[in-house]
Backbone as XML, in Angstrom:
<?xml version="1.0"?>
<chain id="A" units="angstrom">
  <residue number="1" name="MET">
    <atom name="N" x="-18.365" y="-41.170" z="16.771"/>
    <atom name="CA" x="-19.642" y="-40.947" z="17.418"/>
    <atom name="C" x="-20.392" y="-39.876" z="16.626"/>
  </residue>
  <residue number="2" name="SER">
    <atom name="N" x="-21.663" y="-40.098" z="16.398"/>
    <atom name="CA" x="-22.454" y="-39.128" z="15.628"/>
    <atom name="C" x="-22.702" y="-37.874" z="16.465"/>
  </residue>
  <residue number="3" name="ARG">
    <atom name="N" x="-23.012" y="-36.797" z="15.775"/>
    <atom name="CA" x="-23.294" y="-35.522" z="16.447"/>
    <atom name="C" x="-24.516" y="-35.626" z="17.361"/>
  </residue>
  <residue number="4" name="ILE">
    <atom name="N" x="-25.506" y="-36.400" z="16.941"/>
    <atom name="CA" x="-26.724" y="-36.563" z="17.749"/>
    <atom name="C" x="-26.387" y="-37.255" z="19.068"/>
  </residue>
  <residue number="5" name="VAL">
    <atom name="N" x="-25.644" y="-38.339" z="19.003"/>
    <atom name="CA" x="-25.276" y="-39.088" z="20.212"/>
    <atom name="C" x="-24.387" y="-38.232" z="21.110"/>
  </residue>
  <residue number="6" name="LEU">
    <atom name="N" x="-23.426" y="-37.522" z="20.512"/>
    <atom name="CA" x="-22.562" y="-36.643" z="21.298"/>
    <atom name="C" x="-23.391" y="-35.543" z="21.966"/>
  </residue>
  <residue number="7" name="GLY">
    <atom name="N" x="-24.342" y="-34.988" z="21.224"/>
    <atom name="CA" x="-25.208" y="-33.960" z="21.792"/>
    <atom name="C" x="-26.045" y="-34.474" z="22.948"/>
  </residue>
  <residue number="8" name="LEU">
    <atom name="N" x="-26.575" y="-35.681" z="22.808"/>
    <atom name="CA" x="-27.351" y="-36.280" z="23.899"/>
    <atom name="C" x="-26.469" y="-36.512" z="25.123"/>
  </residue>
  <residue number="9" name="ALA">
    <atom name="N" x="-25.267" y="-37.048" z="24.906"/>
    <atom name="CA" x="-24.349" y="-37.319" z="26.021"/>
    <atom name="C" x="-23.921" y="-36.021" z="26.706"/>
  </residue>
  <residue number="10" name="CYS">
    <atom name="N" x="-23.533" y="-35.024" z="25.925"/>
    <atom name="CA" x="-23.134" y="-33.740" z="26.503"/>
    <atom name="C" x="-24.304" y="-33.075" z="27.219"/>
  </residue>
  <residue number="11" name="GLY">
    <atom name="N" x="-25.484" y="-33.163" z="26.635"/>
    <atom name="CA" x="-26.660" y="-32.575" z="27.257"/>
    <atom name="C" x="-26.998" y="-33.209" z="28.594"/>
  </residue>
  <residue number="12" name="VAL">
    <atom name="N" x="-26.945" y="-34.527" z="28.654"/>
    <atom name="CA" x="-27.241" y="-35.223" z="29.910"/>
    <atom name="C" x="-26.199" y="-34.870" z="30.972"/>
  </residue>
  <residue number="13" name="CYS">
    <atom name="N" x="-24.923" y="-34.888" z="30.591"/>
    <atom name="CA" x="-23.863" y="-34.563" z="31.558"/>
    <atom name="C" x="-23.974" y="-33.122" z="32.056"/>
  </residue>
  <residue number="14" name="PHE">
    <atom name="N" x="-24.140" y="-32.178" z="31.125"/>
    <atom name="CA" x="-24.230" y="-30.776" z="31.503"/>
    <atom name="C" x="-25.497" y="-30.516" z="32.326"/>
  </residue>
  <residue number="15" name="GLY">
    <atom name="N" x="-26.590" y="-31.146" z="31.957"/>
    <atom name="CA" x="-27.828" y="-31.005" z="32.720"/>
    <atom name="C" x="-27.689" y="-31.553" z="34.131"/>
  </residue>
  <residue number="16" name="ALA">
    <atom name="N" x="-27.052" y="-32.698" z="34.254"/>
    <atom name="CA" x="-26.865" y="-33.300" z="35.575"/>
    <atom name="C" x="-25.963" y="-32.436" z="36.455"/>
  </residue>
  <residue number="17" name="ILE">
    <atom name="N" x="-24.903" y="-31.889" z="35.870"/>
    <atom name="CA" x="-24.013" y="-31.007" z="36.640"/>
    <atom name="C" x="-24.773" y="-29.768" z="37.098"/>
  </residue>
  <residue number="18" name="SER">
    <atom name="N" x="-25.554" y="-29.197" z="36.202"/>
    <atom name="CA" x="-26.314" y="-27.995" z="36.540"/>
    <atom name="C" x="-27.321" y="-28.268" z="37.658"/>
  </residue>
  <residue number="19" name="ALA">
    <atom name="N" x="-28.040" y="-29.374" z="37.554"/>
    <atom name="CA" x="-29.010" y="-29.726" z="38.600"/>
    <atom name="C" x="-28.308" y="-30.034" z="39.922"/>
  </residue>
  <residue number="20" name="ALA">
    <atom name="N" x="-27.156" y="-30.684" z="39.850"/>
    <atom name="CA" x="-26.426" y="-31.032" z="41.072"/>
    <atom name="C" x="-25.938" y="-29.790" z="41.808"/>
  </residue>
  <residue number="21" name="THR">
    <atom name="N" x="-25.613" y="-28.723" z="41.088"/>
    <atom name="CA" x="-25.165" y="-27.506" z="41.764"/>
    <atom name="C" x="-26.280" y="-26.850" z="42.570"/>
  </residue>
  <residue number="22" name="MET">
    <atom name="N" x="-27.519" y="-27.251" z="42.324"/>
    <atom name="CA" x="-28.656" y="-26.669" z="43.032"/>
    <atom name="C" x="-29.036" y="-27.448" z="44.293"/>
  </residue>
  <residue number="23" name="ILE">
    <atom name="N" x="-28.430" y="-28.585" z="44.511"/>
    <atom name="CA" x="-28.797" y="-29.419" z="45.666"/>
    <atom name="C" x="-28.652" y="-28.683" z="46.993"/>
  </residue>
  <residue number="24" name="PRO">
    <atom name="N" x="-27.548" y="-27.965" z="47.249"/>
    <atom name="CA" x="-27.433" y="-27.317" z="48.566"/>
    <atom name="C" x="-28.310" y="-26.083" z="48.752"/>
  </residue>
  <residue number="25" name="LEU">
    <atom name="N" x="-28.933" y="-25.582" z="47.707"/>
    <atom name="CA" x="-29.750" y="-24.375" z="47.813"/>
    <atom name="C" x="-31.096" y="-24.678" z="48.467"/>
  </residue>
  <residue number="26" name="THR">
    <atom name="N" x="-31.629" y="-23.666" z="49.148"/>
    <atom name="CA" x="-32.976" y="-23.792" z="49.704"/>
    <atom name="C" x="-33.879" y="-22.813" z="48.953"/>
  </residue>
  <residue number="27" name="MET">
    <atom name="N" x="-35.002" y="-23.327" z="48.462"/>
    <atom name="CA" x="-35.937" y="-22.495" z="47.701"/>
    <atom name="C" x="-37.270" y="-23.200" z="47.618"/>
  </residue>
  <residue number="28" name="GLU">
    <atom name="N" x="-38.282" y="-22.438" z="47.261"/>
    <atom name="CA" x="-39.578" y="-23.040" z="46.988"/>
    <atom name="C" x="-39.499" y="-23.755" z="45.646"/>
  </residue>
  <residue number="29" name="ASN">
    <atom name="N" x="-40.263" y="-24.806" z="45.510"/>
    <atom name="CA" x="-40.316" y="-25.556" z="44.246"/>
    <atom name="C" x="-38.927" y="-25.978" z="43.758"/>
  </residue>
  <residue number="30" name="LYS">
    <atom name="N" x="-38.133" y="-26.492" z="44.660"/>
    <atom name="CA" x="-36.769" y="-26.879" z="44.316"/>
    <atom name="C" x="-36.749" y="-27.948" z="43.225"/>
  </residue>
  <residue number="31" name="THR">
    <atom name="N" x="-37.642" y="-28.901" z="43.295"/>
    <atom name="CA" x="-37.694" y="-29.958" z="42.280"/>
    <atom name="C" x="-37.967" y="-29.367" z="40.910"/>
  </residue>
  <residue number="32" name="ARG">
    <atom name="N" x="-38.912" y="-28.460" z="40.837"/>
    <atom name="CA" x="-39.243" y="-27.812" z="39.561"/>
    <atom name="C" x="-38.058" y="-27.007" z="39.038"/>
  </residue>
  <residue number="33" name="ALA">
    <atom name="N" x="-37.367" y="-26.304" z="39.928"/>
    <atom name="CA" x="-36.206" y="-25.517" z="39.527"/>
    <atom name="C" x="-35.083" y="-26.411" z="39.013"/>
  </residue>
  <residue number="34" name="MET">
    <atom name="N" x="-34.873" y="-27.540" z="39.658"/>
    <atom name="CA" x="-33.819" y="-28.470" z="39.227"/>
    <atom name="C" x="-34.169" y="-29.098" z="37.876"/>
  </residue>
  <residue number="35" name="ILE">
    <atom name="N" x="-35.430" y="-29.433" z="37.672"/>
    <atom name="CA" x="-35.856" y="-29.987" z="36.381"/>
    <atom name="C" x="-35.684" y="-28.936" z="35.285"/>
  </residue>
  <residue number="36" name="GLY">
    <atom name="N" x="-36.046" y="-27.703" z="35.575"/>
    <atom name="CA" x="-35.869" y="-26.621" z="34.611"/>
    <atom name="C" x="-34.413" y="-26.387" z="34.270"/>
  </residue>
  <residue number="37" name="ALA">
    <atom name="N" x="-33.550" y="-26.406" z="35.288"/>
    <atom name="CA" x="-32.113" y="-26.224" z="35.046"/>
    <atom name="C" x="-31.562" y="-27.375" z="34.211"/>
  </residue>
  <residue number="38" name="PHE">
    <atom name="N" x="-31.988" y="-28.599" z="34.532"/>
    <atom name="CA" x="-31.539" y="-29.750" z="33.743"/>
    <atom name="C" x="-31.973" y="-29.613" z="32.290"/>
  </residue>
  <residue number="39" name="ALA">
    <atom name="N" x="-33.237" y="-29.268" z="32.073"/>
    <atom name="CA" x="-33.757" y="-29.161" z="30.705"/>
    <atom name="C" x="-33.034" y="-28.073" z="29.918"/>
  </residue>
  <residue number="40" name="HIS">
    <atom name="N" x="-32.776" y="-26.952" z="30.562"/>
    <atom name="CA" x="-32.083" y="-25.854" z="29.884"/>
    <atom name="C" x="-30.678" y="-26.267" z="29.478"/>
  </residue>
  <residue number="41" name="ARG">
    <atom name="N" x="-29.924" y="-26.835" z="30.392"/>
    <atom name="CA" x="-28.532" y="-27.213" z="30.096"/>
    <atom name="C" x="-28.467" y="-28.420" z="29.172"/>
  </residue>
  <residue number="42" name="PHE">
    <atom name="N" x="-29.450" y="-29.312" z="29.260"/>
    <atom name="CA" x="-29.505" y="-30.428" z="28.307"/>
    <atom name="C" x="-29.655" y="-29.882" z="26.887"/>
  </residue>
  <residue number="43" name="ALA">
    <atom name="N" x="-30.591" y="-28.956" z="26.718"/>
    <atom name="CA" x="-30.814" y="-28.362" z="25.396"/>
    <atom name="C" x="-29.574" y="-27.631" z="24.915"/>
  </residue>
  <residue number="44" name="LEU">
    <atom name="N" x="-28.913" y="-26.929" z="25.810"/>
    <atom name="CA" x="-27.707" y="-26.208" z="25.429"/>
    <atom name="C" x="-26.630" y="-27.170" z="24.934"/>
  </residue>
  <residue number="45" name="GLY">
    <atom name="N" x="-26.402" y="-28.253" z="25.651"/>
    <atom name="CA" x="-25.407" y="-29.243" z="25.222"/>
    <atom name="C" x="-25.758" y="-29.875" z="23.889"/>
  </residue>
  <residue number="46" name="PHE">
    <atom name="N" x="-27.021" y="-30.170" z="23.695"/>
    <atom name="CA" x="-27.455" y="-30.782" z="22.443"/>
    <atom name="C" x="-27.298" y="-29.811" z="21.277"/>
  </residue>
  <residue number="47" name="VAL">
    <atom name="N" x="-27.692" y="-28.564" z="21.476"/>
    <atom name="CA" x="-27.617" y="-27.567" z="20.404"/>
    <atom name="C" x="-26.171" y="-27.283" z="20.015"/>
  </residue>
  <residue number="48" name="ILE">
    <atom name="N" x="-25.299" y="-27.105" z="20.987"/>
    <atom name="CA" x="-23.899" y="-26.795" z="20.681"/>
    <atom name="C" x="-23.281" y="-27.888" z="19.821"/>
  </residue>
  <residue number="49" name="CYS">
    <atom name="N" x="-23.601" y="-29.127" z="20.106"/>
    <atom name="CA" x="-23.023" y="-30.240" z="19.335"/>
    <atom name="C" x="-23.605" y="-30.356" z="17.937"/>
  </residue>
  <residue number="50" name="ASN">
    <atom name="N" x="-24.779" y="-29.797" z="17.710"/>
    <atom name="CA" x="-25.454" y="-30.013" z="16.434"/>
    <atom name="C" x="-25.627" y="-28.767" z="15.573"/>
  </residue>
  <residue number="51" name="VAL">
    <atom name="N" x="-25.109" y="-27.631" z="16.017"/>
    <atom name="CA" x="-25.162" y="-26.408" z="15.224"/>
    <atom name="C" x="-23.767" y="-26.143" z="14.668"/>
  </residue>
  <residue number="52" name="SER">
    <atom name="N" x="-23.718" y="-25.809" z="13.413"/>
    <atom name="CA" x="-22.442" y="-25.528" z="12.756"/>
    <atom name="C" x="-22.370" y="-24.052" z="12.393"/>
  </residue>
  <residue number="53" name="LEU">
    <atom name="N" x="-21.555" y="-23.317" z="13.115"/>
    <atom name="CA" x="-21.324" y="-21.905" z="12.829"/>
    <atom name="C" x="-19.933" y="-21.767" z="12.196"/>
  </residue>
  <residue number="54" name="PRO">
    <atom name="N" x="-19.651" y="-20.651" z="11.537"/>
    <atom name="CA" x="-18.404" y="-20.547" z="10.781"/>
    <atom name="C" x="-17.138" y="-20.327" z="11.608"/>
  </residue>
  <residue number="55" name="TRP">
    <atom name="N" x="-17.231" y="-20.349" z="12.921"/>
    <atom name="CA" x="-16.054" y="-20.131" z="13.752"/>
    <atom name="C" x="-15.548" y="-21.445" z="14.321"/>
  </residue>
  <residue number="56" name="SER">
    <atom name="N" x="-14.475" y="-21.370" z="15.083"/>
    <atom name="CA" x="-13.933" y="-22.583" z="15.689"/>
    <atom name="C" x="-14.887" y="-23.121" z="16.757"/>
  </residue>
  <residue number="57" name="GLY">
    <atom name="N" x="-14.724" y="-24.405" z="17.087"/>
    <atom name="CA" x="-15.644" y="-25.076" z="18.004"/>
    <atom name="C" x="-15.746" y="-24.427" z="19.366"/>
  </residue>
  <residue number="58" name="TRP">
    <atom name="N" x="-14.621" y="-24.034" z="19.943"/>
    <atom name="CA" x="-14.654" y="-23.446" z="21.283"/>
    <atom name="C" x="-15.404" y="-22.122" z="21.276"/>
  </residue>
  <residue number="59" name="LEU">
    <atom name="N" x="-15.252" y="-21.333" z="20.207"/>
    <atom name="CA" x="-15.950" y="-20.054" z="20.117"/>
    <atom name="C" x="-17.448" y="-20.262" z="19.896"/>
  </residue>
  <residue number="60" name="ASN">
    <atom name="N" x="-17.800" y="-21.246" z="19.071"/>
    <atom name="CA" x="-19.217" y="-21.596" z="18.888"/>
    <atom name="C" x="-19.847" y="-21.941" z="20.228"/>
  </residue>
  <residue number="61" name="GLY">
    <atom name="N" x="-19.184" y="-22.817" z="20.989"/>
    <atom name="CA" x="-19.715" y="-23.237" z="22.278"/>
    <atom name="C" x="-19.841" y="-22.095" z="23.262"/>
  </residue>
  <residue number="62" name="LEU">
    <atom name="N" x="-18.809" y="-21.259" z="23.322"/>
    <atom name="CA" x="-18.829" y="-20.125" z="24.242"/>
    <atom name="C" x="-19.961" y="-19.161" z="23.902"/>
  </residue>
  <residue number="63" name="LEU">
    <atom name="N" x="-20.083" y="-18.802" z="22.615"/>
    <atom name="CA" x="-21.126" y="-17.859" z="22.214"/>
    <atom name="C" x="-22.525" y="-18.426" z="22.422"/>
  </residue>
  <residue number="64" name="LEU">
    <atom name="N" x="-22.738" y="-19.680" z="22.035"/>
    <atom name="CA" x="-24.058" y="-20.287" z="22.233"/>
    <atom name="C" x="-24.366" y="-20.461" z="23.717"/>
  </residue>
  <residue number="65" name="GLY">
    <atom name="N" x="-23.368" y="-20.840" z="24.502"/>
    <atom name="CA" x="-23.571" y="-20.989" z="25.943"/>
    <atom name="C" x="-23.994" y="-19.683" z="26.595"/>
  </residue>
  <residue number="66" name="LEU">
    <atom name="N" x="-23.345" y="-18.592" z="26.198"/>
    <atom name="CA" x="-23.715" y="-17.286" z="26.746"/>
    <atom name="C" x="-25.075" y="-16.824" z="26.225"/>
  </residue>
  <residue number="67" name="LEU">
    <atom name="N" x="-25.257" y="-16.917" z="24.924"/>
    <atom name="CA" x="-26.498" y="-16.436" z="24.309"/>
    <atom name="C" x="-27.727" y="-17.162" z="24.843"/>
  </residue>
  <residue number="68" name="LEU">
    <atom name="N" x="-27.648" y="-18.471" z="24.956"/>
    <atom name="CA" x="-28.804" y="-19.246" z="25.389"/>
    <atom name="C" x="-29.021" y="-19.203" z="26.902"/>
  </residue>
  <residue number="69" name="SER">
    <atom name="N" x="-28.057" y="-18.658" z="27.641"/>
    <atom name="CA" x="-28.215" y="-18.520" z="29.088"/>
    <atom name="C" x="-28.838" y="-17.193" z="29.494"/>
  </residue>
  <residue number="70" name="VAL">
    <atom name="N" x="-28.870" y="-16.238" z="28.583"/>
    <atom name="CA" x="-29.397" y="-14.908" z="28.915"/>
    <atom name="C" x="-30.848" y="-14.940" z="29.413"/>
  </residue>
  <residue number="71" name="PRO">
    <atom name="N" x="-31.779" y="-15.645" z="28.743"/>
    <atom name="CA" x="-33.164" y="-15.620" z="29.256"/>
    <atom name="C" x="-33.289" y="-16.132" z="30.690"/>
  </residue>
  <residue number="72" name="GLU">
    <atom name="N" x="-32.602" y="-17.205" z="31.018"/>
    <atom name="CA" x="-32.667" y="-17.736" z="32.381"/>
    <atom name="C" x="-32.065" y="-16.747" z="33.377"/>
  </residue>
  <residue number="73" name="ALA">
    <atom name="N" x="-30.982" y="-16.089" z="32.992"/>
    <atom name="CA" x="-30.356" y="-15.099" z="33.873"/>
    <atom name="C" x="-31.279" y="-13.899" z="34.095"/>
  </residue>
  <residue number="74" name="ILE">
    <atom name="N" x="-31.997" y="-13.486" z="33.069"/>
    <atom name="CA" x="-32.941" y="-12.374" z="33.215"/>
    <atom name="C" x="-34.064" y="-12.754" z="34.171"/>
  </residue>
  <residue number="75" name="ILE">
    <atom name="N" x="-34.606" y="-13.948" z="34.014"/>
    <atom name="CA" x="-35.726" y="-14.389" z="34.850"/>
    <atom name="C" x="-35.320" y="-14.522" z="36.313"/>
  </residue>
  <residue number="76" name="THR">
    <atom name="N" x="-34.172" y="-15.150" z="36.564"/>
    <atom name="CA" x="-33.759" y="-15.424" z="37.936"/>
    <atom name="C" x="-32.982" y="-14.287" z="38.581"/>
  </residue>
  <residue number="77" name="LYS">
    <atom name="N" x="-32.457" y="-13.378" z="37.788"/>
    <atom name="CA" x="-31.599" y="-12.277" z="38.243"/>
    <atom name="C" x="-30.324" y="-12.782" z="38.893"/>
  </residue>
  <residue number="78" name="ALA">
    <atom name="N" x="-29.934" y="-14.006" z="38.559"/>
    <atom name="CA" x="-28.685" y="-14.588" z="39.061"/>
    <atom name="C" x="-27.685" y="-14.625" z="37.899"/>
  </residue>
  <residue number="79" name="TRP">
    <atom name="N" x="-27.237" y="-13.451" z="37.492"/>
    <atom name="CA" x="-26.431" y="-13.323" z="36.288"/>
    <atom name="C" x="-25.105" y="-14.074" z="36.361"/>
  </residue>
  <residue number="80" name="VAL">
    <atom name="N" x="-24.362" y="-13.882" z="37.424"/>
    <atom name="CA" x="-23.002" y="-14.449" z="37.488"/>
    <atom name="C" x="-23.006" y="-15.975" z="37.452"/>
  </residue>
  <residue number="81" name="PRO">
    <atom name="N" x="-23.761" y="-16.667" z="38.314"/>
    <atom name="CA" x="-23.681" y="-18.125" z="38.251"/>
    <atom name="C" x="-24.255" y="-18.714" z="36.959"/>
  </residue>
  <residue number="82" name="ILE">
    <atom name="N" x="-25.321" y="-18.140" z="36.453"/>
    <atom name="CA" x="-25.938" y="-18.708" z="35.253"/>
    <atom name="C" x="-25.100" y="-18.431" z="34.020"/>
  </residue>
  <residue number="83" name="MET">
    <atom name="N" x="-24.642" y="-17.211" z="33.866"/>
    <atom name="CA" x="-23.811" y="-16.883" z="32.708"/>
    <atom name="C" x="-22.438" y="-17.563" z="32.818"/>
  </residue>
  <residue number="84" name="GLY">
    <atom name="N" x="-21.923" y="-17.660" z="34.033"/>
    <atom name="CA" x="-20.631" y="-18.334" z="34.216"/>
    <atom name="C" x="-20.697" y="-19.803" z="33.859"/>
  </residue>
  <residue number="85" name="LEU">
    <atom name="N" x="-21.725" y="-20.479" z="34.355"/>
    <atom name="CA" x="-21.879" y="-21.906" z="34.039"/>
    <atom name="C" x="-22.161" y="-22.107" z="32.555"/>
  </residue>
  <residue number="86" name="GLY">
    <atom name="N" x="-22.948" y="-21.217" z="31.964"/>
    <atom name="CA" x="-23.219" y="-21.301" z="30.535"/>
    <atom name="C" x="-21.965" y="-21.119" z="29.705"/>
  </residue>
  <residue number="87" name="ALA">
    <atom name="N" x="-21.117" y="-20.162" z="30.103"/>
    <atom name="CA" x="-19.873" y="-19.903" z="29.375"/>
    <atom name="C" x="-18.898" y="-21.074" z="29.497"/>
  </residue>
  <residue number="88" name="VAL">
    <atom name="N" x="-18.688" y="-21.540" z="30.719"/>
    <atom name="CA" x="-17.736" y="-22.639" z="30.934"/>
    <atom name="C" x="-18.241" y="-23.924" z="30.290"/>
  </residue>
  <residue number="89" name="GLY">
    <atom name="N" x="-19.504" y="-24.255" z="30.518"/>
    <atom name="CA" x="-20.068" y="-25.463" z="29.919"/>
    <atom name="C" x="-20.081" y="-25.400" z="28.404"/>
  </residue>
  <residue number="90" name="GLY">
    <atom name="N" x="-20.471" y="-24.241" z="27.859"/>
    <atom name="CA" x="-20.472" y="-24.080" z="26.404"/>
    <atom name="C" x="-19.083" y="-24.207" z="25.816"/>
  </residue>
  <residue number="91" name="LEU">
    <atom name="N" x="-18.100" y="-23.637" z="26.497"/>
    <atom name="CA" x="-16.714" y="-23.732" z="26.040"/>
    <atom name="C" x="-16.244" y="-25.178" z="26.010"/>
  </residue>
  <residue number="92" name="VAL">
    <atom name="N" x="-16.475" y="-25.900" z="27.083"/>
    <atom name="CA" x="-16.045" y="-27.304" z="27.165"/>
    <atom name="C" x="-16.765" y="-28.148" z="26.111"/>
  </residue>
  <residue number="93" name="ILE">
    <atom name="N" x="-18.067" y="-27.973" z="25.978"/>
    <atom name="CA" x="-18.818" y="-28.753" z="24.988"/>
    <atom name="C" x="-18.384" y="-28.377" z="23.570"/>
  </residue>
  <residue number="94" name="GLY">
    <atom name="N" x="-18.123" y="-27.085" z="23.343"/>
    <atom name="CA" x="-17.637" y="-26.657" z="22.038"/>
    <atom name="C" x="-16.313" y="-27.303" z="21.666"/>
  </residue>
  <residue number="95" name="ILE">
    <atom name="N" x="-15.431" y="-27.429" z="22.645"/>
    <atom name="CA" x="-14.148" y="-28.090" z="22.409"/>
    <atom name="C" x="-14.373" y="-29.571" z="22.110"/>
  </residue>
  <residue number="96" name="LEU">
    <atom name="N" x="-15.234" y="-30.217" z="22.879"/>
    <atom name="CA" x="-15.525" y="-31.647" z="22.650"/>
    <atom name="C" x="-16.171" y="-31.882" z="21.294"/>
  </residue>
  <residue number="97" name="ALA">
    <atom name="N" x="-17.012" y="-30.949" z="20.860"/>
    <atom name="CA" x="-17.747" y="-31.122" z="19.611"/>
    <atom name="C" x="-16.906" y="-30.837" z="18.370"/>
  </residue>
  <residue number="98" name="SER">
    <atom name="N" x="-15.782" y="-30.140" z="18.557"/>
    <atom name="CA" x="-14.984" y="-29.776" z="17.377"/>
    <atom name="C" x="-14.047" y="-30.890" z="16.943"/>
  </residue>
</chain>
């Protein structure tokens, strides 16, 4: 499987999981928040699969997952769930991509 296809598949799966975790929450503009979460995690999955850093795959995924989750965590002030999901998702995608 090519890196592009793997990135698209990982991005869609990670985005869907991220959006699904928001279903039980109550908030204003829930649809917009879910679309934003999907887009962010989709991009993260795609980038992890298509960026080549000099470390092992799991470390690449973990670092990119954490690094790319920081802006969303700053905006929402929900550090633990956003950074946790970014770390776990990045780690899993990094392992799959290696």
